[in-house]
C-alpha positions in Angstrom: 0.2 -0.3 -0.2 0.9 3.3 -1.0 2.2 6.0 2.1 -0.1 9.1 1.2 0.9 11.2 4.1 3.2 14.4 4.0 7.1 13.8 6.0 7.0 13.5 9.4 8.6 17.2 9.5 6.0 19.0 7.1 2.8 17.6 8.1 0.1 20.3 9.1 -2.2 18.4 11.2 -4.7 21.4 11.5 -4.2 22.5 8.3 -7.2 21.2 6.2 -9.6 22.0 9.6 -8.3 25.4 8.6 -9.3 25.6 5.5 -12.7 24.2 5.8 -13.3 26.5 8.4 -12.8 29.3 6.6 -15.0 27.6 3.7 -17.9 27.4 6.2 -18.0 30.4 7.4 -17.4 32.4 4.0 -20.2 30.6 2.4 -23.6 31.7 4.2 -22.4 35.0 4.3 -22.3 35.0 0.2 -25.9 33.1 0.1 -27.2 35.9 2.3 -25.5 39.1 0.6 -27.2 37.7 -2.3 -30.8 37.3 -0.5 -31.2 40.1 1.1 -29.8 42.1 -2.2 -33.1 40.2 -3.9 -35.4 42.0 -2.8 -38.6 40.5 -0.8 -36.4 37.0 -0.6 -38.0 34.9 1.9 -40.9 37.0 2.7 -42.4 36.9 -0.9 -42.1 32.9 -1.0 -44.2 32.8 2.0 -46.7 35.1 1.1 -47.1 32.7 -2.1 -47.1 29.7 0.3 -49.4 30.6 2.2 -51.8 32.2 -0.9 -51.5 28.7 -2.5 -52.2 26.7 0.9 -55.9 28.7 1.6 -56.0 27.9 -2.0 -55.3 24.2 -1.5 -57.5 24.1 1.4 -60.6 26.3 0.0 -61.1 24.0 -3.2 -60.7 20.5 -1.1 -63.8 22.2 1.2 -65.8 23.0 -2.1 -65.8 19.8 -3.6 -66.0 17.5 0.1 -69.5 19.8 -0.1 -70.5 19.7 -3.0 
C-alpha cells in the first residue's frame, strides 16, 4: 500500500480543518447577501405559499361539500 502522508517534519494536522472552517464561515455570508439584495426574498415566497395553501384548502372543502 502507498503511504500518502507528508514527511514527518512538514505535516500540518490543523491545515485541512482551518481551510474547511474558512470555507464554511464564508459560504453563508455569500448566500445571505444574495438573498437580501433580491428585494423581498423569502418573505414573498412565504406569502405566495400561504395563498396557495389557502386556495388548496378552499378547493378541498368545496369538493367535499359539493
